[in-house]
Structures are given as C-alpha cells and as structure tokens.
PyMOL Python script that loads the backbone (N, CA, C, O; Angstrom):
from pymol import cmd

cmd.read_pdbstr("""\
ATOM      1  N   UNK A   1    -188.264 -14.637 -30.640  1.00  0.00           N
ATOM      2  CA  UNK A   1    -188.208 -13.285 -31.526  1.00  0.00           C
ATOM      3  C   UNK A   1    -189.654 -13.353 -31.946  1.00  0.00           C
ATOM      4  O   UNK A   1    -190.382 -14.344 -31.986  1.00  0.00           O
ATOM      5  N   UNK A   2    -189.948 -11.978 -32.283  1.00  0.00           N
ATOM      6  CA  UNK A   2    -191.096 -11.660 -33.044  1.00  0.00           C
ATOM      7  C   UNK A   2    -191.638 -12.478 -34.288  1.00  0.00           C
ATOM      8  O   UNK A   2    -190.977 -12.240 -35.299  1.00  0.00           O
ATOM      9  N   UNK A   3    -192.516 -13.244 -34.447  1.00  0.00           N
ATOM     10  CA  UNK A   3    -193.243 -14.079 -35.276  1.00  0.00           C
ATOM     11  C   UNK A   3    -192.450 -15.197 -36.015  1.00  0.00           C
ATOM     12  O   UNK A   3    -192.465 -15.673 -37.150  1.00  0.00           O
ATOM     13  N   UNK A   4    -191.672 -15.426 -34.739  1.00  0.00           N
ATOM     14  CA  UNK A   4    -191.030 -16.683 -34.843  1.00  0.00           C
ATOM     15  C   UNK A   4    -189.667 -16.999 -35.574  1.00  0.00           C
ATOM     16  O   UNK A   4    -189.064 -18.013 -35.925  1.00  0.00           O
ATOM     17  N   UNK A   5    -189.473 -15.602 -35.633  1.00  0.00           N
ATOM     18  CA  UNK A   5    -188.015 -15.771 -36.585  1.00  0.00           C
ATOM     19  C   UNK A   5    -186.628 -15.339 -35.359  1.00  0.00           C
ATOM     20  O   UNK A   5    -186.545 -14.558 -34.411  1.00  0.00           O
ATOM     21  N   UNK A   6    -185.801 -16.213 -35.939  1.00  0.00           N
ATOM     22  CA  UNK A   6    -184.580 -15.939 -35.283  1.00  0.00           C
ATOM     23  C   UNK A   6    -183.931 -14.729 -34.862  1.00  0.00           C
ATOM     24  O   UNK A   6    -184.212 -13.719 -35.507  1.00  0.00           O
ATOM     25  N   UNK A   7    -183.059 -14.621 -33.836  1.00  0.00           N
ATOM     26  CA  UNK A   7    -182.118 -13.327 -33.966  1.00  0.00           C
ATOM     27  C   UNK A   7    -181.768 -12.837 -35.124  1.00  0.00           C
ATOM     28  O   UNK A   7    -182.281 -11.831 -35.614  1.00  0.00           O
ATOM     29  N   UNK A   8    -180.953 -13.447 -35.597  1.00  0.00           N
ATOM     30  CA  UNK A   8    -179.869 -13.289 -36.691  1.00  0.00           C
ATOM     31  C   UNK A   8    -180.598 -12.590 -37.989  1.00  0.00           C
ATOM     32  O   UNK A   8    -180.307 -11.507 -38.496  1.00  0.00           O
ATOM     33  N   UNK A   9    -181.686 -13.565 -38.407  1.00  0.00           N
ATOM     34  CA  UNK A   9    -182.325 -12.810 -39.680  1.00  0.00           C
ATOM     35  C   UNK A   9    -183.229 -11.567 -39.183  1.00  0.00           C
ATOM     36  O   UNK A   9    -183.290 -10.588 -39.927  1.00  0.00           O
ATOM     37  N   UNK A  10    -183.955 -11.558 -37.924  1.00  0.00           N
ATOM     38  CA  UNK A  10    -184.252 -10.475 -37.610  1.00  0.00           C
ATOM     39  C   UNK A  10    -183.605  -9.378 -37.458  1.00  0.00           C
ATOM     40  O   UNK A  10    -184.062  -8.386 -38.026  1.00  0.00           O
ATOM     41  N   UNK A  11    -182.511  -9.263 -36.749  1.00  0.00           N
ATOM     42  CA  UNK A  11    -181.537  -8.182 -37.086  1.00  0.00           C
ATOM     43  C   UNK A  11    -181.262  -7.720 -38.126  1.00  0.00           C
ATOM     44  O   UNK A  11    -181.415  -6.558 -38.503  1.00  0.00           O
ATOM     45  N   UNK A  12    -180.868  -8.527 -38.625  1.00  0.00           N
ATOM     46  CA  UNK A  12    -180.109  -8.414 -40.313  1.00  0.00           C
ATOM     47  C   UNK A  12    -181.296  -7.803 -41.070  1.00  0.00           C
ATOM     48  O   UNK A  12    -180.954  -6.831 -41.743  1.00  0.00           O
ATOM     49  N   UNK A  13    -182.559  -8.101 -41.139  1.00  0.00           N
ATOM     50  CA  UNK A  13    -183.751  -7.245 -41.744  1.00  0.00           C
ATOM     51  C   UNK A  13    -183.691  -6.018 -41.492  1.00  0.00           C
ATOM     52  O   UNK A  13    -183.573  -5.077 -42.278  1.00  0.00           O
ATOM     53  N   UNK A  14    -183.823  -6.027 -39.687  1.00  0.00           N
ATOM     54  CA  UNK A  14    -184.084  -4.375 -39.260  1.00  0.00           C
ATOM     55  C   UNK A  14    -182.726  -3.529 -39.354  1.00  0.00           C
ATOM     56  O   UNK A  14    -182.812  -2.303 -39.417  1.00  0.00           O
ATOM     57  N   UNK A  15    -181.556  -4.118 -39.364  1.00  0.00           N
ATOM     58  CA  UNK A  15    -180.708  -2.976 -39.997  1.00  0.00           C
ATOM     59  C   UNK A  15    -180.607  -2.784 -41.259  1.00  0.00           C
ATOM     60  O   UNK A  15    -180.114  -1.694 -41.549  1.00  0.00           O
ATOM     61  N   UNK A  16    -180.930  -3.526 -42.218  1.00  0.00           N
ATOM     62  CA  UNK A  16    -180.837  -3.189 -43.608  1.00  0.00           C
ATOM     63  C   UNK A  16    -182.003  -2.195 -43.669  1.00  0.00           C
ATOM     64  O   UNK A  16    -181.782  -1.020 -43.962  1.00  0.00           O
ATOM     65  N   UNK A  17    -182.929  -2.527 -43.467  1.00  0.00           N
ATOM     66  CA  UNK A  17    -184.391  -1.618 -43.403  1.00  0.00           C
ATOM     67  C   UNK A  17    -183.895  -0.020 -42.885  1.00  0.00           C
ATOM     68  O   UNK A  17    -184.244   0.996 -43.486  1.00  0.00           O
ATOM     69  N   UNK A  18    -183.045  -0.020 -41.698  1.00  0.00           N
ATOM     70  CA  UNK A  18    -182.561   1.127 -41.231  1.00  0.00           C
ATOM     71  C   UNK A  18    -181.707   1.833 -42.145  1.00  0.00           C
ATOM     72  O   UNK A  18    -182.063   2.977 -42.428  1.00  0.00           O
ATOM     73  N   UNK A  19    -180.484   1.318 -42.747  1.00  0.00           N
ATOM     74  CA  UNK A  19    -179.773   1.848 -43.313  1.00  0.00           C
ATOM     75  C   UNK A  19    -180.444   2.025 -44.950  1.00  0.00           C
ATOM     76  O   UNK A  19    -179.785   2.679 -45.758  1.00  0.00           O
ATOM     77  N   UNK A  20    -181.490   1.541 -45.287  1.00  0.00           N
ATOM     78  CA  UNK A  20    -181.870   1.644 -46.607  1.00  0.00           C
ATOM     79  C   UNK A  20    -182.768   3.322 -46.361  1.00  0.00           C
ATOM     80  O   UNK A  20    -182.599   4.347 -47.022  1.00  0.00           O
ATOM     81  N   UNK A  21    -183.496   3.150 -45.458  1.00  0.00           N
ATOM     82  CA  UNK A  21    -184.247   4.402 -45.058  1.00  0.00           C
ATOM     83  C   UNK A  21    -183.070   5.823 -45.021  1.00  0.00           C
ATOM     84  O   UNK A  21    -183.185   6.908 -45.591  1.00  0.00           O
ATOM     85  N   UNK A  22    -182.086   5.380 -44.235  1.00  0.00           N
ATOM     86  CA  UNK A  22    -180.806   6.449 -44.014  1.00  0.00           C
ATOM     87  C   UNK A  22    -180.468   6.826 -45.302  1.00  0.00           C
ATOM     88  O   UNK A  22    -180.418   8.024 -45.581  1.00  0.00           O
ATOM     89  N   UNK A  23    -180.252   6.059 -46.044  1.00  0.00           N
ATOM     90  CA  UNK A  23    -179.589   6.328 -47.396  1.00  0.00           C
ATOM     91  C   UNK A  23    -180.561   6.814 -48.588  1.00  0.00           C
ATOM     92  O   UNK A  23    -180.210   7.521 -49.533  1.00  0.00           O
ATOM     93  N   UNK A  24    -181.776   6.328 -48.370  1.00  0.00           N
ATOM     94  CA  UNK A  24    -182.759   7.236 -49.152  1.00  0.00           C
ATOM     95  C   UNK A  24    -183.000   8.647 -48.704  1.00  0.00           C
ATOM     96  O   UNK A  24    -182.916   9.492 -49.595  1.00  0.00           O
ATOM     97  N   UNK A  25    -183.269   9.042 -47.553  1.00  0.00           N
ATOM     98  CA  UNK A  25    -183.137  10.285 -46.788  1.00  0.00           C
ATOM     99  C   UNK A  25    -181.980  11.070 -47.380  1.00  0.00           C
ATOM    100  O   UNK A  25    -182.252  12.179 -47.840  1.00  0.00           O
ATOM    101  N   UNK A  26    -180.694  10.632 -47.431  1.00  0.00           N
ATOM    102  CA  UNK A  26    -179.400  11.184 -47.838  1.00  0.00           C
ATOM    103  C   UNK A  26    -179.727  11.540 -49.119  1.00  0.00           C
ATOM    104  O   UNK A  26    -179.679  12.721 -49.463  1.00  0.00           O
ATOM    105  N   UNK A  27    -180.027  10.737 -49.808  1.00  0.00           N
ATOM    106  CA  UNK A  27    -180.257  11.131 -51.578  1.00  0.00           C
ATOM    107  C   UNK A  27    -181.083  11.874 -51.715  1.00  0.00           C
ATOM    108  O   UNK A  27    -180.906  12.717 -52.595  1.00  0.00           O
ATOM    109  N   UNK A  28    -182.188  11.910 -51.028  1.00  0.00           N
ATOM    110  CA  UNK A  28    -183.328  13.109 -51.259  1.00  0.00           C
ATOM    111  C   UNK A  28    -182.739  14.601 -50.760  1.00  0.00           C
ATOM    112  O   UNK A  28    -182.870  15.604 -51.462  1.00  0.00           O
ATOM    113  N   UNK A  29    -182.179  14.610 -49.662  1.00  0.00           N
ATOM    114  CA  UNK A  29    -181.822  15.711 -49.258  1.00  0.00           C
ATOM    115  C   UNK A  29    -180.547  16.292 -50.118  1.00  0.00           C
ATOM    116  O   UNK A  29    -180.348  17.482 -50.364  1.00  0.00           O
ATOM    117  N   UNK A  30    -179.959  15.492 -50.408  1.00  0.00           N
ATOM    118  CA  UNK A  30    -178.857  16.081 -51.644  1.00  0.00           C
ATOM    119  C   UNK A  30    -179.343  16.130 -52.908  1.00  0.00           C
ATOM    120  O   UNK A  30    -178.766  16.923 -53.652  1.00  0.00           O
ATOM    121  N   UNK A  31    -180.277  15.481 -53.378  1.00  0.00           N
ATOM    122  CA  UNK A  31    -181.102  16.028 -54.595  1.00  0.00           C
ATOM    123  C   UNK A  31    -181.965  17.390 -54.353  1.00  0.00           C
ATOM    124  O   UNK A  31    -181.391  18.303 -54.948  1.00  0.00           O
ATOM    125  N   UNK A  32    -182.605  17.642 -53.992  1.00  0.00           N
ATOM    126  CA  UNK A  32    -183.361  18.716 -53.377  1.00  0.00           C
ATOM    127  C   UNK A  32    -182.656  19.824 -52.639  1.00  0.00           C
ATOM    128  O   UNK A  32    -183.206  20.925 -52.605  1.00  0.00           O
ATOM    129  N   UNK A  33    -181.526  19.650 -52.059  1.00  0.00           N
ATOM    130  CA  UNK A  33    -180.731  20.926 -51.499  1.00  0.00           C
ATOM    131  C   UNK A  33    -181.744  21.741 -50.797  1.00  0.00           C
ATOM    132  O   UNK A  33    -182.192  22.716 -51.401  1.00  0.00           O
ATOM    133  N   UNK A  34    -182.178  21.472 -49.577  1.00  0.00           N
ATOM    134  CA  UNK A  34    -183.301  22.298 -49.019  1.00  0.00           C
ATOM    135  C   UNK A  34    -182.553  23.860 -48.647  1.00  0.00           C
ATOM    136  O   UNK A  34    -181.345  24.040 -48.800  1.00  0.00           O
ATOM    137  N   UNK A  35    -183.160  24.545 -48.320  1.00  0.00           N
ATOM    138  CA  UNK A  35    -182.786  25.945 -48.016  1.00  0.00           C
ATOM    139  C   UNK A  35    -182.382  25.831 -46.508  1.00  0.00           C
ATOM    140  O   UNK A  35    -183.368  25.719 -45.780  1.00  0.00           O
ATOM    141  N   UNK A  36    -181.009  25.833 -45.765  1.00  0.00           N
ATOM    142  CA  UNK A  36    -180.992  25.718 -44.525  1.00  0.00           C
ATOM    143  C   UNK A  36    -180.455  27.363 -43.650  1.00  0.00           C
ATOM    144  O   UNK A  36    -179.486  27.621 -42.937  1.00  0.00           O
ATOM    145  N   UNK A  37    -181.594  28.177 -44.129  1.00  0.00           N
ATOM    146  CA  UNK A  37    -181.398  29.339 -43.190  1.00  0.00           C
ATOM    147  C   UNK A  37    -182.182  28.987 -41.951  1.00  0.00           C
ATOM    148  O   UNK A  37    -183.042  28.115 -41.825  1.00  0.00           O
ATOM    149  N   UNK A  38    -181.621  30.011 -40.883  1.00  0.00           N
ATOM    150  CA  UNK A  38    -182.245  29.782 -39.682  1.00  0.00           C
ATOM    151  C   UNK A  38    -182.676  31.176 -39.268  1.00  0.00           C
ATOM    152  O   UNK A  38    -181.714  31.928 -39.112  1.00  0.00           O
ATOM    153  N   UNK A  39    -183.991  31.782 -39.025  1.00  0.00           N
ATOM    154  CA  UNK A  39    -184.231  32.810 -38.918  1.00  0.00           C
ATOM    155  C   UNK A  39    -183.724  33.101 -37.489  1.00  0.00           C
ATOM    156  O   UNK A  39    -183.748  32.163 -36.693  1.00  0.00           O
ATOM    157  N   UNK A  40    -183.212  34.445 -37.033  1.00  0.00           N
ATOM    158  CA  UNK A  40    -182.429  34.473 -35.202  1.00  0.00           C
ATOM    159  C   UNK A  40    -184.240  34.809 -34.686  1.00  0.00           C
ATOM    160  O   UNK A  40    -184.634  34.315 -33.630  1.00  0.00           O
ATOM    161  N   UNK A  41    -185.004  35.494 -35.375  1.00  0.00           N
ATOM    162  CA  UNK A  41    -186.295  35.727 -34.525  1.00  0.00           C
ATOM    163  C   UNK A  41    -187.271  35.170 -35.401  1.00  0.00           C
ATOM    164  O   UNK A  41    -186.943  35.398 -36.565  1.00  0.00           O
ATOM    165  N   UNK A  42    -188.447  34.467 -35.306  1.00  0.00           N
ATOM    166  CA  UNK A  42    -189.432  34.206 -36.138  1.00  0.00           C
ATOM    167  C   UNK A  42    -190.134  35.134 -36.719  1.00  0.00           C
ATOM    168  O   UNK A  42    -190.429  36.185 -36.150  1.00  0.00           O
ATOM    169  N   UNK A  43    -190.570  34.759 -38.252  1.00  0.00           N
ATOM    170  CA  UNK A  43    -191.035  36.081 -38.759  1.00  0.00           C
ATOM    171  C   UNK A  43    -192.301  36.181 -38.338  1.00  0.00           C
ATOM    172  O   UNK A  43    -192.949  35.269 -37.824  1.00  0.00           O
ATOM    173  N   UNK A  44    -192.767  37.572 -38.604  1.00  0.00           N
ATOM    174  CA  UNK A  44    -194.179  38.073 -38.440  1.00  0.00           C
ATOM    175  C   UNK A  44    -195.054  37.786 -39.123  1.00  0.00           C
ATOM    176  O   UNK A  44    -194.796  37.228 -40.190  1.00  0.00           O
ATOM    177  N   UNK A  45    -196.385  38.059 -38.761  1.00  0.00           N
ATOM    178  CA  UNK A  45    -197.306  37.435 -39.922  1.00  0.00           C
ATOM    179  C   UNK A  45    -197.545  37.775 -41.045  1.00  0.00           C
ATOM    180  O   UNK A  45    -198.399  38.652 -40.921  1.00  0.00           O
ATOM    181  N   UNK A  46    -197.320  37.630 -42.142  1.00  0.00           N
ATOM    182  CA  UNK A  46    -197.221  38.079 -43.481  1.00  0.00           C
ATOM    183  C   UNK A  46    -195.987  38.300 -44.080  1.00  0.00           C
ATOM    184  O   UNK A  46    -195.922  38.493 -45.293  1.00  0.00           O
ATOM    185  N   UNK A  47    -194.889  38.292 -43.291  1.00  0.00           N
ATOM    186  CA  UNK A  47    -193.757  38.350 -43.528  1.00  0.00           C
ATOM    187  C   UNK A  47    -192.847  37.513 -44.178  1.00  0.00           C
ATOM    188  O   UNK A  47    -191.871  38.004 -44.745  1.00  0.00           O
ATOM    189  N   UNK A  48    -193.053  36.272 -44.166  1.00  0.00           N
ATOM    190  CA  UNK A  48    -192.448  35.249 -44.878  1.00  0.00           C
ATOM    191  C   UNK A  48    -193.041  35.127 -46.334  1.00  0.00           C
ATOM    192  O   UNK A  48    -192.270  34.816 -47.241  1.00  0.00           O
ATOM    193  N   UNK A  49    -194.298  35.342 -46.585  1.00  0.00           N
ATOM    194  CA  UNK A  49    -194.828  35.724 -47.716  1.00  0.00           C
ATOM    195  C   UNK A  49    -194.213  36.789 -48.598  1.00  0.00           C
ATOM    196  O   UNK A  49    -194.057  36.658 -49.812  1.00  0.00           O
ATOM    197  N   UNK A  50    -193.918  37.718 -47.978  1.00  0.00           N
ATOM    198  CA  UNK A  50    -193.296  39.070 -48.716  1.00  0.00           C
ATOM    199  C   UNK A  50    -191.846  38.574 -49.001  1.00  0.00           C
ATOM    200  O   UNK A  50    -191.465  38.601 -50.171  1.00  0.00           O
ATOM    201  N   UNK A  51    -191.011  38.125 -48.031  1.00  0.00           N
ATOM    202  CA  UNK A  51    -189.721  37.247 -48.359  1.00  0.00           C
ATOM    203  C   UNK A  51    -189.563  36.216 -49.615  1.00  0.00           C
ATOM    204  O   UNK A  51    -188.608  35.886 -50.318  1.00  0.00           O
ATOM    205  N   UNK A  52    -190.721  35.919 -49.577  1.00  0.00           N
ATOM    206  CA  UNK A  52    -190.690  34.712 -50.506  1.00  0.00           C
ATOM    207  C   UNK A  52    -191.014  35.378 -52.204  1.00  0.00           C
ATOM    208  O   UNK A  52    -190.425  35.056 -53.236  1.00  0.00           O
ATOM    209  N   UNK A  53    -192.226  36.463 -52.032  1.00  0.00           N
ATOM    210  CA  UNK A  53    -192.298  37.249 -53.176  1.00  0.00           C
ATOM    211  C   UNK A  53    -190.855  37.980 -53.657  1.00  0.00           C
ATOM    212  O   UNK A  53    -190.433  38.012 -54.813  1.00  0.00           O
ATOM    213  N   UNK A  54    -190.348  38.436 -52.719  1.00  0.00           N
ATOM    214  CA  UNK A  54    -189.187  39.159 -53.349  1.00  0.00           C
ATOM    215  C   UNK A  54    -187.964  38.389 -53.791  1.00  0.00           C
ATOM    216  O   UNK A  54    -187.003  38.874 -54.390  1.00  0.00           O
ATOM    217  N   UNK A  55    -188.111  37.173 -53.436  1.00  0.00           N
ATOM    218  CA  UNK A  55    -187.025  36.118 -53.649  1.00  0.00           C
ATOM    219  C   UNK A  55    -187.347  35.614 -55.202  1.00  0.00           C
ATOM    220  O   UNK A  55    -186.499  35.146 -55.962  1.00  0.00           O
ATOM    221  N   UNK A  56    -188.663  35.795 -55.489  1.00  0.00           N
ATOM    222  CA  UNK A  56    -189.002  35.716 -56.912  1.00  0.00           C
ATOM    223  C   UNK A  56    -188.906  36.486 -57.565  1.00  0.00           C
ATOM    224  O   UNK A  56    -188.613  36.144 -58.711  1.00  0.00           O
ATOM    225  N   UNK A  57    -189.049  37.740 -57.346  1.00  0.00           N
ATOM    226  CA  UNK A  57    -188.813  38.647 -58.231  1.00  0.00           C
ATOM    227  C   UNK A  57    -187.365  39.214 -58.653  1.00  0.00           C
ATOM    228  O   UNK A  57    -187.315  40.092 -59.515  1.00  0.00           O
ATOM    229  N   UNK A  58    -186.072  38.674 -57.999  1.00  0.00           N
ATOM    230  CA  UNK A  58    -185.005  39.191 -58.221  1.00  0.00           C
ATOM    231  C   UNK A  58    -184.516  38.593 -59.430  1.00  0.00           C
ATOM    232  O   UNK A  58    -184.571  37.381 -59.638  1.00  0.00           O
ATOM    233  N   UNK A  59    -184.126  39.280 -60.082  1.00  0.00           N
ATOM    234  CA  UNK A  59    -183.386  38.853 -61.253  1.00  0.00           C
ATOM    235  C   UNK A  59    -182.307  37.902 -61.184  1.00  0.00           C
ATOM    236  O   UNK A  59    -181.532  37.855 -60.230  1.00  0.00           O
ATOM    237  N   UNK A  60    -182.252  37.170 -62.151  1.00  0.00           N
ATOM    238  CA  UNK A  60    -181.277  35.678 -62.204  1.00  0.00           C
ATOM    239  C   UNK A  60    -179.875  36.314 -62.565  1.00  0.00           C
ATOM    240  O   UNK A  60    -178.988  35.487 -62.352  1.00  0.00           O
ATOM    241  N   UNK A  61    -179.551  37.114 -62.883  1.00  0.00           N
ATOM    242  CA  UNK A  61    -178.452  37.740 -63.039  1.00  0.00           C
ATOM    243  C   UNK A  61    -177.213  38.346 -62.052  1.00  0.00           C
ATOM    244  O   UNK A  61    -176.119  38.848 -62.308  1.00  0.00           O
ATOM    245  N   UNK A  62    -177.844  38.084 -60.958  1.00  0.00           N
ATOM    246  CA  UNK A  62    -176.810  38.265 -59.747  1.00  0.00           C
ATOM    247  C   UNK A  62    -177.240  39.602 -59.204  1.00  0.00           C
ATOM    248  O   UNK A  62    -176.750  39.853 -58.103  1.00  0.00           O
ATOM    249  N   UNK A  63    -178.144  40.644 -59.775  1.00  0.00           N
ATOM    250  CA  UNK A  63    -178.399  41.776 -59.293  1.00  0.00           C
ATOM    251  C   UNK A  63    -179.192  41.428 -58.008  1.00  0.00           C
ATOM    252  O   UNK A  63    -180.203  40.726 -57.993  1.00  0.00           O
ATOM    253  N   UNK A  64    -178.570  42.044 -56.864  1.00  0.00           N
ATOM    254  CA  UNK A  64    -179.315  41.711 -55.445  1.00  0.00           C
ATOM    255  C   UNK A  64    -179.833  43.231 -54.940  1.00  0.00           C
ATOM    256  O   UNK A  64    -179.709  43.635 -53.784  1.00  0.00           O
ATOM    257  N   UNK A  65    -180.416  43.958 -55.999  1.00  0.00           N
ATOM    258  CA  UNK A  65    -181.060  45.189 -55.447  1.00  0.00           C
ATOM    259  C   UNK A  65    -182.001  45.119 -54.476  1.00  0.00           C
ATOM    260  O   UNK A  65    -182.708  44.126 -54.645  1.00  0.00           O
ATOM    261  N   UNK A  66    -182.300  45.757 -53.537  1.00  0.00           N
ATOM    262  CA  UNK A  66    -183.542  45.440 -52.967  1.00  0.00           C
ATOM    263  C   UNK A  66    -184.345  46.433 -52.845  1.00  0.00           C
ATOM    264  O   UNK A  66    -183.927  47.508 -52.417  1.00  0.00           O
ATOM    265  N   UNK A  67    -185.659  46.247 -53.203  1.00  0.00           N
ATOM    266  CA  UNK A  67    -186.470  47.084 -53.610  1.00  0.00           C
ATOM    267  C   UNK A  67    -187.142  48.360 -52.421  1.00  0.00           C
ATOM    268  O   UNK A  67    -187.278  48.098 -51.226  1.00  0.00           O
ATOM    269  N   UNK A  68    -187.416  49.395 -52.882  1.00  0.00           N
ATOM    270  CA  UNK A  68    -187.630  50.287 -51.954  1.00  0.00           C
ATOM    271  C   UNK A  68    -188.427  50.398 -50.967  1.00  0.00           C
ATOM    272  O   UNK A  68    -188.276  51.161 -50.013  1.00  0.00           O
ATOM    273  N   UNK A  69    -189.375  49.594 -51.153  1.00  0.00           N
ATOM    274  CA  UNK A  69    -190.785  49.170 -49.940  1.00  0.00           C
ATOM    275  C   UNK A  69    -190.400  48.590 -49.126  1.00  0.00           C
ATOM    276  O   UNK A  69    -191.068  48.655 -48.094  1.00  0.00           O
ATOM    277  N   UNK A  70    -189.022  47.625 -49.097  1.00  0.00           N
ATOM    278  CA  UNK A  70    -188.802  46.725 -48.438  1.00  0.00           C
ATOM    279  C   UNK A  70    -187.488  46.983 -47.759  1.00  0.00           C
ATOM    280  O   UNK A  70    -186.978  46.223 -46.935  1.00  0.00           O
ATOM    281  N   UNK A  71    -186.948  48.202 -48.207  1.00  0.00           N
ATOM    282  CA  UNK A  71    -185.703  48.589 -47.376  1.00  0.00           C
ATOM    283  C   UNK A  71    -185.605  49.178 -46.143  1.00  0.00           C
ATOM    284  O   UNK A  71    -184.517  49.589 -45.741  1.00  0.00           O
ATOM    285  N   UNK A  72    -186.419  49.253 -45.613  1.00  0.00           N
ATOM    286  CA  UNK A  72    -186.981  49.703 -44.154  1.00  0.00           C
ATOM    287  C   UNK A  72    -187.199  48.394 -43.440  1.00  0.00           C
ATOM    288  O   UNK A  72    -187.012  48.470 -42.226  1.00  0.00           O
ATOM    289  N   UNK A  73    -187.479  47.453 -43.808  1.00  0.00           N
ATOM    290  CA  UNK A  73    -187.754  46.201 -43.135  1.00  0.00           C
ATOM    291  C   UNK A  73    -186.392  45.415 -42.923  1.00  0.00           C
ATOM    292  O   UNK A  73    -185.752  45.008 -43.892  1.00  0.00           O
ATOM    293  N   UNK A  74    -186.081  45.268 -41.949  1.00  0.00           N
ATOM    294  CA  UNK A  74    -184.629  44.873 -41.349  1.00  0.00           C
ATOM    295  C   UNK A  74    -185.293  43.145 -41.145  1.00  0.00           C
ATOM    296  O   UNK A  74    -186.148  42.750 -40.353  1.00  0.00           O
ATOM    297  N   UNK A  75    -184.640  42.503 -42.022  1.00  0.00           N
ATOM    298  CA  UNK A  75    -184.744  41.030 -41.462  1.00  0.00           C
ATOM    299  C   UNK A  75    -183.622  40.348 -41.210  1.00  0.00           C
ATOM    300  O   UNK A  75    -182.805  40.354 -42.130  1.00  0.00           O
ATOM    301  N   UNK A  76    -183.307  39.701 -40.140  1.00  0.00           N
ATOM    302  CA  UNK A  76    -182.418  39.083 -39.482  1.00  0.00           C
ATOM    303  C   UNK A  76    -182.374  37.360 -39.931  1.00  0.00           C
ATOM    304  O   UNK A  76    -183.171  36.537 -39.480  1.00  0.00           O
ATOM    305  N   UNK A  77    -181.289  37.047 -40.888  1.00  0.00           N
ATOM    306  CA  UNK A  77    -181.205  35.768 -41.267  1.00  0.00           C
ATOM    307  C   UNK A  77    -180.015  35.198 -41.307  1.00  0.00           C
ATOM    308  O   UNK A  77    -179.113  35.650 -42.013  1.00  0.00           O
ATOM    309  N   UNK A  78    -179.903  34.308 -40.673  1.00  0.00           N
ATOM    310  CA  UNK A  78    -178.606  33.752 -40.463  1.00  0.00           C
ATOM    311  C   UNK A  78    -178.280  32.557 -41.415  1.00  0.00           C
ATOM    312  O   UNK A  78    -178.794  31.449 -41.261  1.00  0.00           O
ATOM    313  N   UNK A  79    -177.358  32.863 -42.445  1.00  0.00           N
ATOM    314  CA  UNK A  79    -176.907  31.618 -43.284  1.00  0.00           C
ATOM    315  C   UNK A  79    -176.220  30.507 -42.724  1.00  0.00           C
ATOM    316  O   UNK A  79    -175.279  30.763 -41.973  1.00  0.00           O
ATOM    317  N   UNK A  80    -176.506  29.348 -42.943  1.00  0.00           N
ATOM    318  CA  UNK A  80    -175.624  28.152 -42.241  1.00  0.00           C
ATOM    319  C   UNK A  80    -174.339  28.061 -43.172  1.00  0.00           C
ATOM    320  O   UNK A  80    -173.241  27.729 -42.726  1.00  0.00           O
ATOM    321  N   UNK A  81    -174.554  28.363 -44.414  1.00  0.00           N
ATOM    322  CA  UNK A  81    -173.508  27.958 -45.436  1.00  0.00           C
ATOM    323  C   UNK A  81    -172.400  28.897 -45.730  1.00  0.00           C
ATOM    324  O   UNK A  81    -171.332  28.603 -46.267  1.00  0.00           O
ATOM    325  N   UNK A  82    -172.880  30.362 -45.208  1.00  0.00           N
ATOM    326  CA  UNK A  82    -171.721  31.059 -45.091  1.00  0.00           C
ATOM    327  C   UNK A  82    -171.531  31.677 -43.894  1.00  0.00           C
ATOM    328  O   UNK A  82    -172.298  31.826 -42.943  1.00  0.00           O
ATOM    329  N   UNK A  83    -170.062  32.118 -44.122  1.00  0.00           N
ATOM    330  CA  UNK A  83    -169.359  32.410 -42.524  1.00  0.00           C
ATOM    331  C   UNK A  83    -169.963  33.754 -41.927  1.00  0.00           C
ATOM    332  O   UNK A  83    -170.342  34.683 -42.641  1.00  0.00           O
ATOM    333  N   UNK A  84    -169.999  33.755 -40.871  1.00  0.00           N
ATOM    334  CA  UNK A  84    -170.701  35.262 -40.132  1.00  0.00           C
ATOM    335  C   UNK A  84    -170.031  36.247 -40.029  1.00  0.00           C
ATOM    336  O   UNK A  84    -168.874  36.008 -39.681  1.00  0.00           O
ATOM    337  N   UNK A  85    -170.311  37.437 -40.212  1.00  0.00           N
ATOM    338  CA  UNK A  85    -169.368  38.667 -40.116  1.00  0.00           C
ATOM    339  C   UNK A  85    -169.060  38.875 -39.017  1.00  0.00           C
ATOM    340  O   UNK A  85    -168.639  40.029 -38.938  1.00  0.00           O
ATOM    341  N   UNK A  86    -169.027  38.162 -37.698  1.00  0.00           N
ATOM    342  CA  UNK A  86    -168.405  38.435 -36.440  1.00  0.00           C
ATOM    343  C   UNK A  86    -167.216  37.663 -36.132  1.00  0.00           C
ATOM    344  O   UNK A  86    -166.530  37.943 -35.149  1.00  0.00           O
ATOM    345  N   UNK A  87    -166.877  36.523 -37.066  1.00  0.00           N
ATOM    346  CA  UNK A  87    -165.719  35.906 -37.022  1.00  0.00           C
ATOM    347  C   UNK A  87    -164.753  36.517 -37.844  1.00  0.00           C
ATOM    348  O   UNK A  87    -163.615  36.053 -37.910  1.00  0.00           O
TER     349      UNK A  87
END
""", "prot")
cmd.dss("prot")
cmd.show_as("cartoon", "prot")
cmd.util.cbc("prot")
cmd.orient("prot")
C-alpha cells in the first residue's frame, strides 16, 4: 500500500477524510444558505448587476413593488424552493 501502510489504516483514514470533508461542506452550505435560483436563460451583459442593485434597493418590509424603469424588462427566473405555476 502507499507509504508502507496496511490496507485497513489507509482506508480508515481515507474514509474519515472523505466524510469529514462532506460534513464540513454540509455545515457551510447550511450556514450560508446559498441562493438556489436557476435562470431559464442566461442574463445579458449588465443585467445581473441591475438585478442585484434592485434587490438591494427593495425595502425589507415585504413591499415587492417593481421600479418603473425595470417594469418593461422581463426576467425569467425559476425558484427551486417554490412550486412552479405550471403545476
């Protein structure tokens, strides 16, 4: 086996390393809660920056009014955590 180590200790360390990395990834994923939106079409150049700016400008009280300048721009975004309107 590599480095003169027997099979059992080698596999034990390899499996412990794998499960430790998987557990760490799960903890980080749970803590940061990434945005899991999947755009149906890729955003055009500059469109992503506009969307981020709009999200930052939205009031935190739940008011979801769309600014007039962006009302004409149609952005197709499918939320993973919400049921689709098709079903």
